[in-house]
N, C-alpha and C positions, 0 to 999 in steps of 0.2 A: 485437532489433538490441543486441547485447553494451553491455555501459556504457560496456567501455575504445574502443570505434571513434571513428572521426575523424569530426566534425561541421565538416564545410564548409560547410554551406548554411543560409542565413537566412532565417526567416520572419515578418513586419514584419506590425503589426495595431496598429491606433491605437482607445484606451478614452479615459472620456471620465474625470474625479477620479473620478469617484461608481461604475464599472466596474470601473473598478481598485482602490476599496480593497475593491471585495463579493471581487473576486479574490485579490488580493491574501489574505483575512479566508480564503476555502476554502481557498488553495493555505497556511496555518499550521493550521489546523485540521486539514487531513486529510495534514499533517505532513511537508512539501514544501519544500526549505531555499529555493527563489524560485519565481519567480510563473511563470519563462523555463520548468523543473524540472515545476510542475503542469500550463502549458497547452499541453508537450511533452507528455506523459503520457498526458494527458486526450488529446487530436488521434490518438497514436497509439492509443491505446484505440479510439478508435471503426472504425479498419480492421480490428479483431480481435473474433472472438468471445468472447474471455476478456473477462471484466470486471477496470474499472483494478485494477489493484494499487498503491496507496501503501505510503512506508516502514511506517507504521502496521497496515497488513495484514499487511506483510510481520513487522514485532515479534507480534502477535496468536497467526495460524501461528506464528510458532518457537515460542512461549508452550501454544497447544494441543499440538504435538508431544513438549514435555516434561512436560505435562501425563498426555498420555497413555503417556508411556515411564514415567515414576513412578507412573498407576493401575496400570498393569503389573505394577511391581514392587511393587509393593504385596500388591497380588491371589495375585499369589506370594507372599508373606511368610507372608497371610493365612488365603489359601485360600479367602476370599466373593471374589464378581464385584461389582465398584459399579459401580452403574449413575452417570453422569458427567451423561444427558441432560436432568435436571432441573437 
């Protein structure tokens, strides 16, 4: 579902203070702006075969693509293939 879609449904569930703290900590650790965004992403991830993509995952993937571009450019300049798998 695109980010800009209007969300008109509410799903609500109760958590103990301890559970909320655990979920809030996981939300922050994965780079989500709120527990709501984290819960939505985790829930929707379960229905697809694709793994959950957190904001941190997106940023890491962006950096890897940039590294690949820079590696290709460096290889073209030096004429030497670089192995970044280690």
